[in-house]
All heavy atoms as a GROMACS GRO file, in nm:
protein
  604
    1MET      N    1   0.697  19.894  11.746
    1MET     CA    2   0.552  19.892  11.739
    1MET      C    3   0.504  19.787  11.640
    1MET      O    4   0.402  19.725  11.662
    1MET     CB    5   0.503  20.031  11.702
    1MET     CG    6   0.353  20.042  11.696
    1MET     SD    7   0.273  20.040  11.857
    1MET     CE    8   0.129  20.133  11.824
    2GLU      N    9   0.579  19.767  11.531
    2GLU     CA   10   0.538  19.669  11.431
    2GLU      C   11   0.533  19.528  11.488
    2GLU      O   12   0.443  19.451  11.454
    2GLU     CB   13   0.630  19.675  11.310
    2GLU     CG   14   0.607  19.799  11.225
    2GLU     CD   15   0.690  19.799  11.098
    2GLU    OE1   16   0.720  19.690  11.046
    2GLU    OE2   17   0.722  19.909  11.053
    3ASP      N   18   0.629  19.494  11.576
    3ASP     CA   19   0.627  19.362  11.639
    3ASP      C   20   0.501  19.345  11.723
    3ASP      O   21   0.438  19.238  11.720
    3ASP     CB   22   0.751  19.342  11.727
    3ASP     CG   23   0.879  19.330  11.646
    3ASP    OD1   24   0.871  19.294  11.527
    3ASP    OD2   25   0.986  19.358  11.701
    4LEU      N   26   0.463  19.448  11.794
    4LEU     CA   27   0.342  19.443  11.877
    4LEU      C   28   0.219  19.429  11.789
    4LEU      O   29   0.131  19.347  11.818
    4LEU     CB   30   0.331  19.567  11.966
    4LEU     CG   31   0.200  19.580  12.044
    4LEU    CD1   32   0.181  19.461  12.139
    4LEU    CD2   33   0.194  19.710  12.118
    5LEU      N   34   0.210  19.506  11.683
    5LEU     CA   35   0.095  19.498  11.594
    5LEU      C   36   0.082  19.359  11.533
    5LEU      O   37  -0.029  19.309  11.514
    5LEU     CB   38   0.103  19.605  11.485
    5LEU     CG   39   0.085  19.748  11.534
    5LEU    CD1   40   0.112  19.847  11.421
    5LEU    CD2   41  -0.054  19.770  11.592
    6GLU      N   42   0.195  19.296  11.504
    6GLU     CA   43   0.192  19.160  11.451
    6GLU      C   44   0.138  19.062  11.554
    6GLU      O   45   0.056  18.975  11.522
    6GLU     CB   46   0.333  19.119  11.407
    6GLU     CG   47   0.337  18.983  11.339
    6GLU     CD   48   0.476  18.948  11.289
    6GLU    OE1   49   0.549  19.039  11.244
    6GLU    OE2   50   0.509  18.829  11.294
    7ILE      N   51   0.180  19.076  11.679
    7ILE     CA   52   0.129  18.991  11.787
    7ILE      C   53  -0.022  19.007  11.799
    7ILE      O   54  -0.096  18.908  11.806
    7ILE     CB   55   0.198  19.026  11.921
    7ILE    CG1   56   0.346  18.986  11.919
    7ILE    CG2   57   0.125  18.961  12.039
    7ILE    CD1   58   0.428  19.042  12.034
    8LEU      N   59  -0.068  19.130  11.800
    8LEU     CA   60  -0.211  19.158  11.815
    8LEU      C   61  -0.290  19.108  11.695
    8LEU      O   62  -0.397  19.048  11.710
    8LEU     CB   63  -0.234  19.307  11.836
    8LEU     CG   64  -0.174  19.366  11.964
    8LEU    CD1   65  -0.186  19.518  11.963
    8LEU    CD2   66  -0.241  19.309  12.087
    9SER      N   67  -0.238  19.130  11.576
    9SER     CA   68  -0.308  19.088  11.454
    9SER      C   69  -0.318  18.938  11.442
    9SER      O   70  -0.414  18.886  11.384
    9SER     CB   71  -0.238  19.146  11.330
    9SER     OG   72  -0.251  19.286  11.329
   10ASP      N   73  -0.220  18.867  11.495
   10ASP     CA   74  -0.227  18.720  11.495
   10ASP      C   75  -0.346  18.672  11.577
   10ASP      O   76  -0.407  18.571  11.544
   10ASP     CB   77  -0.097  18.659  11.548
   10ASP     CG   78   0.017  18.666  11.448
   10ASP    OD1   79  -0.008  18.697  11.329
   10ASP    OD2   80   0.133  18.644  11.489
   11LEU      N   81  -0.379  18.744  11.683
   11LEU     CA   82  -0.493  18.706  11.768
   11LEU      C   83  -0.627  18.745  11.706
   11LEU      O   84  -0.722  18.668  11.710
   11LEU     CB   85  -0.482  18.774  11.905
   11LEU     CG   86  -0.384  18.714  12.003
   11LEU    CD1   87  -0.376  18.800  12.128
   11LEU    CD2   88  -0.423  18.573  12.042
   12HIS      N   89  -0.633  18.865  11.652
   12HIS     CA   90  -0.758  18.918  11.596
   12HIS      C   91  -0.729  18.991  11.465
   12HIS      O   92  -0.723  19.115  11.463
   12HIS     CB   93  -0.826  19.014  11.695
   12HIS     CG   94  -0.882  18.947  11.815
   12HIS    ND1   95  -1.001  18.877  11.812
   12HIS    CD2   96  -0.836  18.938  11.942
   12HIS    CE1   97  -1.025  18.829  11.933
   12HIS    NE2   98  -0.926  18.864  12.013
   13PRO      N   99  -0.716  18.919  11.355
   13PRO     CA  100  -0.682  18.984  11.228
   13PRO      C  101  -0.790  19.081  11.177
   13PRO      O  102  -0.762  19.168  11.096
   13PRO     CB  103  -0.665  18.868  11.130
   13PRO     CG  104  -0.716  18.747  11.198
   13PRO     CD  105  -0.723  18.774  11.345
   14GLU      N  106  -0.910  19.070  11.230
   14GLU     CA  107  -1.020  19.156  11.186
   14GLU      C  108  -1.019  19.295  11.249
   14GLU      O  109  -1.096  19.382  11.210
   14GLU     CB  110  -1.155  19.088  11.214
   14GLU     CG  111  -1.197  19.087  11.360
   14GLU     CD  112  -1.128  18.983  11.451
   14GLU    OE1  113  -1.039  18.908  11.403
   14GLU    OE2  114  -1.162  18.978  11.570
   15VAL      N  115  -0.932  19.318  11.347
   15VAL     CA  116  -0.930  19.443  11.422
   15VAL      C  117  -0.820  19.534  11.368
   15VAL      O  118  -0.708  19.490  11.343
   15VAL     CB  119  -0.908  19.417  11.573
   15VAL    CG1  120  -0.897  19.548  11.650
   15VAL    CG2  121  -1.019  19.330  11.628
   16ASP      N  122  -0.851  19.662  11.352
   16ASP     CA  123  -0.750  19.762  11.316
   16ASP      C  124  -0.687  19.815  11.444
   16ASP      O  125  -0.737  19.910  11.504
   16ASP     CB  126  -0.813  19.875  11.235
   16ASP     CG  127  -0.711  19.979  11.192
   16ASP    OD1  128  -0.590  19.963  11.223
   16ASP    OD2  129  -0.751  20.077  11.128
   17PHE      N  130  -0.580  19.753  11.486
   17PHE     CA  131  -0.518  19.786  11.614
   17PHE      C  132  -0.449  19.923  11.611
   17PHE      O  133  -0.425  19.981  11.716
   17PHE     CB  134  -0.419  19.678  11.655
   17PHE     CG  135  -0.486  19.552  11.701
   17PHE    CD1  136  -0.498  19.443  11.616
   17PHE    CD2  137  -0.539  19.543  11.829
   17PHE    CE1  138  -0.561  19.326  11.659
   17PHE    CE2  139  -0.602  19.428  11.872
   17PHE     CZ  140  -0.613  19.319  11.787
   18GLU      N  141  -0.419  19.974  11.493
   18GLU     CA  142  -0.353  20.105  11.486
   18GLU      C  143  -0.448  20.218  11.525
   18GLU      O  144  -0.403  20.322  11.573
   18GLU     CB  145  -0.298  20.128  11.346
   18GLU     CG  146  -0.181  20.036  11.317
   18GLU     CD  147  -0.114  20.068  11.186
   18GLU    OE1  148  -0.068  20.184  11.172
   18GLU    OE2  149  -0.107  19.980  11.100
   19THR      N  150  -0.579  20.198  11.507
   19THR     CA  151  -0.675  20.305  11.536
   19THR      C  152  -0.768  20.274  11.653
   19THR      O  153  -0.827  20.365  11.710
   19THR     CB  154  -0.762  20.336  11.413
   19THR    OG1  155  -0.835  20.218  11.376
   19THR    CG2  156  -0.676  20.382  11.296
   20CYS      N  157  -0.782  20.148  11.689
   20CYS     CA  158  -0.876  20.111  11.795
   20CYS      C  159  -0.822  20.151  11.932
   20CYS      O  160  -0.710  20.117  11.969
   20CYS     CB  161  -0.904  19.961  11.792
   20CYS     SG  162  -1.032  19.911  11.907
   21GLY      N  163  -0.905  20.224  12.006
   21GLY     CA  164  -0.864  20.269  12.139
   21GLY      C  165  -0.952  20.216  12.250
   21GLY      O  166  -0.952  20.271  12.360
   22SER      N  167  -1.026  20.109  12.221
   22SER     CA  168  -1.118  20.054  12.322
   22SER      C  169  -1.118  19.902  12.320
   22SER      O  170  -1.222  19.838  12.321
   22SER     CB  171  -1.260  20.107  12.295
   22SER     OG  172  -1.299  20.075  12.162
   23LEU      N  173  -0.998  19.845  12.320
   23LEU     CA  174  -0.985  19.700  12.312
   23LEU      C  175  -1.048  19.629  12.432
   23LEU      O  176  -1.110  19.524  12.418
   23LEU     CB  177  -0.838  19.661  12.300
   23LEU     CG  178  -0.766  19.714  12.177
   23LEU    CD1  179  -0.617  19.684  12.186
   23LEU    CD2  180  -0.826  19.657  12.050
   24ILE      N  181  -1.032  19.687  12.548
   24ILE     CA  182  -1.089  19.628  12.670
   24ILE      C  183  -1.234  19.675  12.686
   24ILE      O  184  -1.324  19.595  12.710
   24ILE     CB  185  -1.006  19.667  12.794
   24ILE    CG1  186  -0.861  19.621  12.781
   24ILE    CG2  187  -1.069  19.611  12.922
   24ILE    CD1  188  -0.840  19.472  12.768
   25ASP      N  189  -1.255  19.805  12.671
   25ASP     CA  190  -1.389  19.863  12.690
   25ASP      C  191  -1.493  19.797  12.600
   25ASP      O  192  -1.606  19.774  12.642
   25ASP     CB  193  -1.387  20.013  12.664
   25ASP     CG  194  -1.304  20.090  12.766
   25ASP    OD1  195  -1.276  20.034  12.875
   25ASP    OD2  196  -1.267  20.205  12.737
   26ASP      N  197  -1.454  19.768  12.475
   26ASP     CA  198  -1.547  19.706  12.380
   26ASP      C  199  -1.539  19.554  12.379
   26ASP      O  200  -1.596  19.489  12.292
   26ASP     CB  201  -1.522  19.760  12.239
   26ASP     CG  202  -1.566  19.904  12.223
   26ASP    OD1  203  -1.642  19.953  12.309
   26ASP    OD2  204  -1.523  19.968  12.125
   27LYS      N  205  -1.466  19.499  12.475
   27LYS     CA  206  -1.453  19.354  12.492
   27LYS      C  207  -1.398  19.284  12.367
   27LYS      O  208  -1.432  19.170  12.337
   27LYS     CB  209  -1.586  19.293  12.535
   27LYS     CG  210  -1.633  19.344  12.670
   27LYS     CD  211  -1.767  19.287  12.707
   27LYS     CE  212  -1.818  19.327  12.841
   27LYS     NZ  213  -1.797  19.456  12.893
   28ILE      N  214  -1.310  19.353  12.296
   28ILE     CA  215  -1.241  19.293  12.182
   28ILE      C  216  -1.138  19.192  12.234
   28ILE      O  217  -1.124  19.083  12.180
   28ILE     CB  218  -1.176  19.401  12.094
   28ILE    CG1  219  -1.285  19.488  12.033
   28ILE    CG2  220  -1.086  19.339  11.989
   28ILE    CD1  221  -1.235  19.615  11.967
   29LEU      N  222  -1.068  19.232  12.340
   29LEU     CA  223  -0.972  19.142  12.405
   29LEU      C  224  -1.035  19.086  12.532
   29LEU      O  225  -1.091  19.161  12.612
   29LEU     CB  226  -0.844  19.217  12.441
   29LEU     CG  227  -0.764  19.276  12.326
   29LEU    CD1  228  -0.641  19.348  12.380
   29LEU    CD2  229  -0.724  19.169  12.225
   30ASP      N  230  -1.023  18.954  12.549
   30ASP     CA  231  -1.069  18.892  12.672
   30ASP      C  232  -0.948  18.851  12.756
   30ASP      O  233  -0.833  18.876  12.717
   30ASP     CB  234  -1.163  18.775  12.644
   30ASP     CG  235  -1.096  18.662  12.563
   30ASP    OD1  236  -0.972  18.651  12.564
   30ASP    OD2  237  -1.170  18.585  12.500
   31SER      N  238  -0.974  18.790  12.869
   31SER     CA  239  -0.864  18.755  12.961
   31SER      C  240  -0.766  18.657  12.897
   31SER      O  241  -0.645  18.668  12.919
   31SER     CB  242  -0.918  18.700  13.092
   31SER     OG  243  -0.998  18.586  13.068
   32PHE      N  244  -0.815  18.565  12.817
   32PHE     CA  245  -0.726  18.471  12.750
   32PHE      C  246  -0.634  18.545  12.651
   32PHE      O  247  -0.515  18.516  12.642
   32PHE     CB  248  -0.805  18.361  12.677
   32PHE     CG  249  -0.717  18.262  12.609
   32PHE    CD1  250  -0.650  18.165  12.680
   32PHE    CD2  251  -0.699  18.267  12.471
   32PHE    CE1  252  -0.566  18.074  12.617
   32PHE    CE2  253  -0.616  18.177  12.407
   32PHE     CZ  254  -0.549  18.080  12.480
   33ASP      N  255  -0.692  18.641  12.578
   33ASP     CA  256  -0.612  18.721  12.486
   33ASP      C  257  -0.502  18.796  12.560
   33ASP      O  258  -0.387  18.801  12.514
   33ASP     CB  259  -0.700  18.824  12.412
   33ASP     CG  260  -0.797  18.760  12.315
   33ASP    OD1  261  -0.768  18.651  12.262
   33ASP    OD2  262  -0.904  18.821  12.293
   34ILE      N  263  -0.537  18.855  12.674
   34ILE     CA  264  -0.440  18.931  12.753
   34ILE      C  265  -0.325  18.841  12.796
   34ILE      O  266  -0.207  18.878  12.784
   34ILE     CB  267  -0.507  18.997  12.876
   34ILE    CG1  268  -0.614  19.096  12.833
   34ILE    CG2  269  -0.402  19.064  12.964
   34ILE    CD1  270  -0.565  19.214  12.753
   35VAL      N  271  -0.357  18.722  12.843
   35VAL     CA  272  -0.252  18.627  12.884
   35VAL      C  273  -0.162  18.592  12.766
   35VAL      O  274  -0.039  18.590  12.777
   35VAL     CB  275  -0.314  18.500  12.948
   35VAL    CG1  276  -0.210  18.393  12.968
   35VAL    CG2  277  -0.382  18.535  13.078
   36SER      N  278  -0.222  18.568  12.651
   36SER     CA  279  -0.145  18.537  12.531
   36SER      C  280  -0.056  18.653  12.490
   36SER      O  281   0.061  18.634  12.455
   36SER     CB  282  -0.240  18.501  12.415
   36SER     OG  283  -0.314  18.387  12.444
   37ILE      N  284  -0.112  18.773  12.492
   37ILE     CA  285  -0.036  18.892  12.455
   37ILE      C  286   0.082  18.912  12.550
   37ILE      O  287   0.195  18.938  12.507
   37ILE     CB  288  -0.126  19.017  12.455
   37ILE    CG1  289  -0.227  19.008  12.339
   37ILE    CG2  290  -0.044  19.145  12.446
   37ILE    CD1  291  -0.341  19.107  12.349
   38ILE      N  292   0.058  18.898  12.679
   38ILE     CA  293   0.164  18.914  12.778
   38ILE      C  294   0.276  18.813  12.754
   38ILE      O  295   0.394  18.847  12.757
   38ILE     CB  296   0.109  18.905  12.921
   38ILE    CG1  297   0.023  19.028  12.951
   38ILE    CG2  298   0.221  18.889  13.024
   38ILE    CD1  299  -0.056  19.018  13.079
   39SER      N  300   0.239  18.690  12.728
   39SER     CA  301   0.338  18.586  12.702
   39SER      C  302   0.422  18.620  12.579
   39SER      O  303   0.546  18.609  12.582
   39SER     CB  304   0.268  18.451  12.684
   39SER     OG  305   0.360  18.352  12.650
   40GLU      N  306   0.356  18.661  12.472
   40GLU     CA  307   0.427  18.698  12.350
   40GLU      C  308   0.518  18.820  12.371
   40GLU      O  309   0.630  18.823  12.322
   40GLU     CB  310   0.328  18.727  12.237
   40GLU     CG  311   0.254  18.606  12.187
   40GLU     CD  312   0.341  18.512  12.105
   40GLU    OE1  313   0.436  18.559  12.039
   40GLU    OE2  314   0.315  18.392  12.109
   41ILE      N  315   0.467  18.918  12.443
   41ILE     CA  316   0.547  19.038  12.472
   41ILE      C  317   0.670  19.002  12.554
   41ILE      O  318   0.780  19.049  12.528
   41ILE     CB  319   0.462  19.146  12.543
   41ILE    CG1  320   0.362  19.207  12.445
   41ILE    CG2  321   0.550  19.253  12.606
   41ILE    CD1  322   0.261  19.299  12.510
   42ASN      N  323   0.650  18.919  12.656
   42ASN     CA  324   0.762  18.877  12.740
   42ASN      C  325   0.871  18.812  12.656
   42ASN      O  326   0.990  18.839  12.675
   42ASN     CB  327   0.715  18.781  12.849
   42ASN     CG  328   0.635  18.848  12.958
   42ASN    OD1  329   0.630  18.971  12.968
   42ASN    ND2  330   0.569  18.769  13.040
   43ASP      N  331   0.831  18.726  12.561
   43ASP     CA  332   0.928  18.657  12.476
   43ASP      C  333   0.991  18.752  12.374
   43ASP      O  334   1.112  18.754  12.357
   43ASP     CB  335   0.862  18.540  12.402
   43ASP     CG  336   0.821  18.427  12.495
   43ASP    OD1  337   0.870  18.423  12.610
   43ASP    OD2  338   0.739  18.343  12.453
   44GLN      N  339   0.908  18.829  12.306
   44GLN     CA  340   0.954  18.915  12.196
   44GLN      C  341   1.042  19.030  12.245
   44GLN      O  342   1.142  19.062  12.182
   44GLN     CB  343   0.832  18.970  12.121
   44GLN     CG  344   0.866  19.056  12.002
   44GLN     CD  345   0.909  18.976  11.881
   44GLN    OE1  346   0.868  18.862  11.864
   44GLN    NE2  347   0.992  19.035  11.799
   45PHE      N  348   1.003  19.092  12.355
   45PHE     CA  349   1.072  19.212  12.402
   45PHE      C  350   1.163  19.186  12.521
   45PHE      O  351   1.227  19.278  12.570
   45PHE     CB  352   0.970  19.321  12.436
   45PHE     CG  353   0.892  19.370  12.316
   45PHE    CD1  354   0.769  19.314  12.285
   45PHE    CD2  355   0.942  19.469  12.234
   45PHE    CE1  356   0.696  19.358  12.176
   45PHE    CE2  357   0.871  19.515  12.124
   45PHE     CZ  358   0.747  19.458  12.094
   46ASP      N  359   1.165  19.063  12.570
   46ASP     CA  360   1.250  19.025  12.682
   46ASP      C  361   1.226  19.114  12.805
   46ASP      O  362   1.319  19.169  12.864
   46ASP     CB  363   1.398  19.027  12.642
   46ASP     CG  364   1.485  18.952  12.742
   46ASP    OD1  365   1.436  18.857  12.806
   46ASP    OD2  366   1.602  18.991  12.760
   47ILE      N  367   1.097  19.131  12.837
   47ILE     CA  368   1.057  19.206  12.956
   47ILE      C  369   0.957  19.122  13.034
   47ILE      O  370   0.904  19.023  12.984
   47ILE     CB  371   0.993  19.342  12.921
   47ILE    CG1  372   0.871  19.323  12.832
   47ILE    CG2  373   1.094  19.436  12.858
   47ILE    CD1  374   0.792  19.449  12.806
   48THR      N  375   0.931  19.163  13.156
   48THR     CA  376   0.832  19.097  13.239
   48THR      C  377   0.726  19.198  13.279
   48THR      O  378   0.758  19.305  13.332
   48THR     CB  379   0.897  19.038  13.367
   48THR    OG1  380   0.998  18.945  13.327
   48THR    CG2  381   0.794  18.969  13.453
   49ILE      N  382   0.601  19.165  13.250
   49ILE     CA  383   0.490  19.252  13.287
   49ILE      C  384   0.434  19.201  13.419
   49ILE      O  385   0.380  19.091  13.426
   49ILE     CB  386   0.381  19.254  13.179
   49ILE    CG1  387   0.439  19.309  13.048
   49ILE    CG2  388   0.261  19.337  13.225
   49ILE    CD1  389   0.343  19.306  12.931
   50SER      N  390   0.451  19.279  13.524
   50SER     CA  391   0.405  19.237  13.657
   50SER      C  392   0.253  19.251  13.668
   50SER      O  393   0.190  19.323  13.591
   50SER     CB  394   0.474  19.320  13.764
   50SER     OG  395   0.442  19.456  13.746
   51ALA      N  396   0.197  19.183  13.765
   51ALA     CA  397   0.051  19.181  13.783
   51ALA      C  398  -0.008  19.320  13.800
   51ALA      O  399  -0.116  19.349  13.749
   51ALA     CB  400   0.015  19.093  13.903
   52GLU      N  401   0.064  19.408  13.872
   52GLU     CA  402   0.009  19.542  13.894
   52GLU      C  403   0.003  19.626  13.766
   52GLU      O  404  -0.067  19.727  13.761
   52GLU     CB  405   0.083  19.617  14.006
   52GLU     CG  406   0.229  19.641  13.982
   52GLU     CD  407   0.319  19.533  14.041
   52GLU    OE1  408   0.270  19.433  14.094
   52GLU    OE2  409   0.442  19.550  14.032
   53LYS      N  410   0.077  19.586  13.664
   53LYS     CA  411   0.073  19.657  13.536
   53LYS      C  412  -0.039  19.608  13.444
   53LYS      O  413  -0.066  19.668  13.340
   53LYS     CB  414   0.207  19.642  13.463
   53LYS     CG  415   0.324  19.703  13.535
   53LYS     CD  416   0.320  19.853  13.530
   53LYS     CE  417   0.448  19.911  13.589
   53LYS     NZ  418   0.444  20.056  13.594
   54ILE      N  419  -0.104  19.500  13.482
   54ILE     CA  420  -0.212  19.443  13.400
   54ILE      C  421  -0.342  19.513  13.438
   54ILE      O  422  -0.420  19.465  13.521
   54ILE     CB  423  -0.221  19.290  13.418
   54ILE    CG1  424  -0.087  19.226  13.387
   54ILE    CG2  425  -0.331  19.234  13.327
   54ILE    CD1  426  -0.079  19.079  13.421
   55THR      N  427  -0.362  19.630  13.376
   55THR     CA  428  -0.481  19.710  13.402
   55THR      C  429  -0.549  19.740  13.269
   55THR      O  430  -0.485  19.738  13.164
   55THR     CB  431  -0.443  19.844  13.469
   55THR    OG1  432  -0.364  19.920  13.377
   55THR    CG2  433  -0.366  19.822  13.599
   56PRO      N  434  -0.678  19.768  13.273
   56PRO     CA  435  -0.748  19.803  13.148
   56PRO      C  436  -0.682  19.920  13.074
   56PRO      O  437  -0.672  19.917  12.950
   56PRO     CB  438  -0.889  19.838  13.195
   56PRO     CG  439  -0.908  19.758  13.320
   56PRO     CD  440  -0.771  19.758  13.385
   57ASP      N  441  -0.637  20.020  13.146
   57ASP     CA  442  -0.574  20.136  13.081
   57ASP      C  443  -0.450  20.096  13.001
   57ASP      O  444  -0.424  20.152  12.894
   57ASP     CB  445  -0.535  20.242  13.184
   57ASP     CG  446  -0.655  20.318  13.238
   57ASP    OD1  447  -0.763  20.314  13.174
   57ASP    OD2  448  -0.641  20.383  13.342
   58ASN      N  449  -0.374  20.001  13.051
   58ASN     CA  450  -0.252  19.959  12.984
   58ASN      C  451  -0.276  19.869  12.863
   58ASN      O  452  -0.185  19.846  12.784
   58ASN     CB  453  -0.157  19.889  13.082
   58ASN     CG  454  -0.087  19.985  13.174
   58ASN    OD1  455  -0.073  20.103  13.143
   58ASN    ND2  456  -0.043  19.937  13.288
   59PHE      N  457  -0.398  19.816  12.850
   59PHE     CA  458  -0.428  19.722  12.742
   59PHE      C  459  -0.545  19.764  12.655
   59PHE      O  460  -0.597  19.685  12.577
   59PHE     CB  461  -0.452  19.582  12.800
   59PHE     CG  462  -0.325  19.516  12.844
   59PHE    CD1  463  -0.277  19.538  12.972
   59PHE    CD2  464  -0.252  19.435  12.760
   59PHE    CE1  465  -0.158  19.479  13.016
   59PHE    CE2  466  -0.133  19.378  12.800
   59PHE     CZ  467  -0.086  19.399  12.929
   60ASN      N  468  -0.588  19.890  12.666
   60ASN     CA  469  -0.706  19.935  12.592
   60ASN      C  470  -0.675  19.973  12.447
   60ASN      O  471  -0.766  19.984  12.365
   60ASN     CB  472  -0.773  20.052  12.664
   60ASN     CG  473  -0.923  20.046  12.656
   60ASN    OD1  474  -0.982  19.945  12.619
   60ASN    ND2  475  -0.987  20.154  12.690
   61SER      N  476  -0.547  19.990  12.415
   61SER     CA  477  -0.507  20.021  12.277
   61SER      C  478  -0.366  19.971  12.253
   61SER      O  479  -0.289  19.947  12.348
   61SER     CB  480  -0.512  20.171  12.251
   61SER     OG  481  -0.411  20.237  12.323
   62ALA      N  482  -0.332  19.955  12.126
   62ALA     CA  483  -0.195  19.915  12.093
   62ALA      C  484  -0.096  20.021  12.140
   62ALA      O  485   0.012  19.988  12.188
   62ALA     CB  486  -0.183  19.893  11.942
   63LYS      N  487  -0.134  20.148  12.131
   63LYS     CA  488  -0.045  20.255  12.176
   63LYS      C  489  -0.019  20.245  12.326
   63LYS      O  490   0.093  20.267  12.372
   63LYS     CB  491  -0.105  20.391  12.141
   63LYS     CG  492  -0.101  20.421  11.994
   63LYS     CD  493  -0.167  20.552  11.961
   63LYS     CE  494  -0.166  20.570  11.810
   63LYS     NZ  495  -0.250  20.676  11.763
   64ALA      N  496  -0.123  20.212  12.403
   64ALA     CA  497  -0.106  20.198  12.548
   64ALA      C  498  -0.018  20.078  12.581
   64ALA      O  499   0.068  20.085  12.670
   64ALA     CB  500  -0.242  20.183  12.616
   65ILE      N  501  -0.037  19.969  12.509
   65ILE     CA  502   0.046  19.849  12.531
   65ILE      C  503   0.191  19.881  12.497
   65ILE      O  504   0.283  19.846  12.571
   65ILE     CB  505  -0.005  19.729  12.449
   65ILE    CG1  506  -0.147  19.691  12.491
   65ILE    CG2  507   0.089  19.610  12.466
   65ILE    CD1  508  -0.215  19.592  12.398
   66TYR      N  509   0.211  19.952  12.386
   66TYR     CA  510   0.346  19.986  12.345
   66TYR      C  511   0.412  20.081  12.444
   66TYR      O  512   0.531  20.068  12.474
   66TYR     CB  513   0.347  20.045  12.204
   66TYR     CG  514   0.486  20.055  12.147
   66TYR    CD1  515   0.559  19.940  12.116
   66TYR    CD2  516   0.544  20.178  12.124
   66TYR    CE1  517   0.686  19.947  12.065
   66TYR    CE2  518   0.672  20.187  12.072
   66TYR     CZ  519   0.743  20.072  12.043
   66TYR     OH  520   0.871  20.080  11.993
   67ALA      N  521   0.335  20.174  12.497
   67ALA     CA  522   0.389  20.265  12.600
   67ALA      C  523   0.432  20.185  12.723
   67ALA      O  524   0.537  20.214  12.783
   67ALA     CB  525   0.284  20.369  12.638
   68LEU      N  526   0.355  20.085  12.760
   68LEU     CA  527   0.392  19.998  12.872
   68LEU      C  528   0.521  19.923  12.842
   68LEU      O  529   0.610  19.914  12.928
   68LEU     CB  530   0.278  19.900  12.902
   68LEU     CG  531   0.305  19.794  13.007
   68LEU    CD1  532   0.331  19.858  13.144
   68LEU    CD2  533   0.189  19.695  13.016
   69ILE      N  534   0.533  19.871  12.721
   69ILE     CA  535   0.656  19.800  12.682
   69ILE      C  536   0.776  19.893  12.694
   69ILE      O  537   0.879  19.856  12.751
   69ILE     CB  538   0.643  19.745  12.538
   69ILE    CG1  539   0.540  19.631  12.533
   69ILE    CG2  540   0.779  19.697  12.486
   69ILE    CD1  541   0.499  19.590  12.393
   70ARG      N  542   0.764  20.015  12.639
   70ARG     CA  543   0.874  20.111  12.644
   70ARG      C  544   0.910  20.145  12.789
   70ARG      O  545   1.028  20.155  12.824
   70ARG     CB  546   0.837  20.239  12.567
   70ARG     CG  547   0.806  20.218  12.420
   70ARG     CD  548   0.926  20.182  12.342
   70ARG     NE  549   1.020  20.292  12.354
   70ARG     CZ  550   1.134  20.298  12.291
   70ARG    NH1  551   1.170  20.202  12.211
   70ARG    NH2  552   1.216  20.398  12.308
   71GLU      N  553   0.809  20.163  12.873
   71GLU     CA  554   0.832  20.193  13.014
   71GLU      C  555   0.912  20.080  13.080
   71GLU      O  556   1.007  20.105  13.153
   71GLU     CB  557   0.697  20.211  13.085
   71GLU     CG  558   0.707  20.228  13.235
   71GLU     CD  559   0.570  20.226  13.302
   71GLU    OE1  560   0.470  20.269  13.240
   71GLU    OE2  561   0.564  20.180  13.417
   72LEU      N  562   0.871  19.956  13.054
   72LEU     CA  563   0.938  19.842  13.116
   72LEU      C  564   1.078  19.822  13.059
   72LEU      O  565   1.168  19.780  13.132
   72LEU     CB  566   0.853  19.716  13.100
   72LEU     CG  567   0.719  19.718  13.174
   72LEU    CD1  568   0.634  19.598  13.138
   72LEU    CD2  569   0.741  19.724  13.325
   73GLU      N  570   1.096  19.851  12.931
   73GLU     CA  571   1.231  19.841  12.874
   73GLU      C  572   1.324  19.944  12.937
   73GLU      O  573   1.442  19.914  12.962
   73GLU     CB  574   1.225  19.864  12.722
   73GLU     CG  575   1.171  19.748  12.644
   73GLU     CD  576   1.162  19.776  12.496
   73GLU    OE1  577   1.143  19.891  12.455
   73GLU    OE2  578   1.175  19.679  12.420
   74ASP      N  579   1.272  20.063  12.966
   74ASP     CA  580   1.354  20.167  13.028
   74ASP      C  581   1.394  20.132  13.170
   74ASP      O  582   1.498  20.175  13.219
   74ASP     CB  583   1.280  20.300  13.027
   74ASP     CG  584   1.269  20.360  12.888
   74ASP    OD1  585   1.341  20.315  12.796
   74ASP    OD2  586   1.186  20.452  12.870
   75GLU      N  587   1.310  20.052  13.238
   75GLU     CA  588   1.339  20.013  13.376
   75GLU      C  589   1.447  19.909  13.385
   75GLU      O  590   1.512  19.894  13.487
   75GLU     CB  591   1.212  19.960  13.443
   75GLU     CG  592   1.109  20.066  13.472
   75GLU     CD  593   0.981  20.010  13.532
   75GLU    OE1  594   0.975  19.889  13.562
   75GLU    OE2  595   0.886  20.088  13.549
   76GLU      N  596   1.467  19.832  13.278
   76GLU     CA  597   1.565  19.722  13.284
   76GLU      C  598   1.703  19.764  13.244
   76GLU      O  599   1.736  19.865  13.203
   76GLU     CB  600   1.518  19.606  13.197
   76GLU     CG  601   1.394  19.543  13.256
   76GLU     CD  602   1.352  19.417  13.187
   76GLU    OE1  603   1.426  19.367  13.100
   76GLU    OE2  604   1.247  19.365  13.220
   0.00000   0.00000   0.00000
């Protein structure tokens, strides 16, 4: 989780990603941020996030993103 929080904080250091649960709903993350996050996650965790997994629910909080990472790691 710390690696993910570092990725997110590099993009938006002003956001408390540990408590924020509305990253998409409150438009904190935009489409460019999502692409950047996906790229960093792919490199850092050696997983591939498919297009069907790119949903607001999966990216609305750091916990949701981390749950997605864990799910994809379990599949590989």
